[in-house]
C-alpha positions as CSV (number, residue, x, y, z in Angstrom):
1,M,19.5,-87.3,-70.0
2,L,18.0,-86.3,-66.9
3,V,20.7,-86.1,-63.8
4,A,18.8,-85.9,-60.5
5,V,20.9,-85.0,-57.7
6,A,19.9,-84.4,-54.1
7,E,20.8,-81.3,-52.9
8,K,22.0,-82.9,-49.0
9,D,23.4,-86.4,-50.8
10,L,26.8,-87.1,-49.6
11,I,27.8,-87.9,-53.5
12,R,26.2,-84.6,-54.7
13,D,29.7,-83.0,-55.9
14,T,30.8,-85.8,-57.8
15,N,27.3,-86.3,-59.4
16,L,27.5,-82.9,-60.6
17,E,30.9,-83.7,-62.0
18,Y,29.3,-86.5,-63.9
19,C,27.1,-84.0,-65.8
20,D,30.3,-82.1,-66.5
21,A,31.8,-84.9,-68.0
22,L,28.9,-85.7,-70.2
23,R,28.7,-82.3,-71.2
24,A,32.0,-82.3,-72.4
25,A,31.7,-85.4,-74.0
26,G,28.8,-83.4,-76.0
27,K,26.0,-85.1,-74.4
28,E,22.7,-82.9,-73.4
29,V,22.0,-82.9,-69.9
30,Q,19.4,-81.5,-67.8
31,V,20.1,-81.3,-64.0
32,L,17.3,-81.8,-61.4
33,I,18.6,-80.5,-57.8
34,N,16.1,-82.1,-55.2
35,R,16.0,-79.1,-52.6
36,G,16.8,-80.5,-49.1
37,M,16.7,-84.2,-49.8
38,S,19.2,-86.5,-49.4
39,H,20.6,-89.8,-51.1
40,S,17.7,-91.9,-52.6
41,F,15.3,-90.5,-51.0
42,Y,12.5,-91.1,-53.3
43,L,13.0,-95.1,-52.3
44,N,11.9,-94.6,-48.8
45,K,8.2,-95.0,-48.9
46,F,7.2,-94.0,-45.4
47,A,9.2,-90.6,-46.0
48,V,7.3,-90.2,-49.3
49,D,3.7,-90.9,-47.8
50,M,4.3,-89.1,-44.7
51,D,6.4,-85.9,-45.3
52,P,5.1,-83.3,-47.3
53,A,8.6,-81.8,-48.4
54,T,9.9,-85.6,-49.4
55,G,6.5,-86.1,-51.3
56,E,6.9,-82.8,-53.4
57,R,10.4,-83.7,-53.9
58,A,9.8,-87.2,-54.9
59,Q,6.4,-86.0,-57.3
60,E,8.8,-83.0,-59.2
61,L,10.9,-85.9,-59.8
62,I,8.4,-88.4,-61.4
63,D,7.2,-85.1,-63.3
64,E,10.3,-84.4,-65.0
């Protein structure tokens, strides 16, 4: 399972705990930390189109 976690997300720690729980349940987990991003950054089309960093992180997420 791929879990994308935004570095500045207020629920980042909860997302990482979820990954730990999946691993404890015997699941294979890949974590993608999106540097410098906040919650659901990839849904903000304006930011994805206009901000190079947001666009790069969104593309990294798509590529994974």
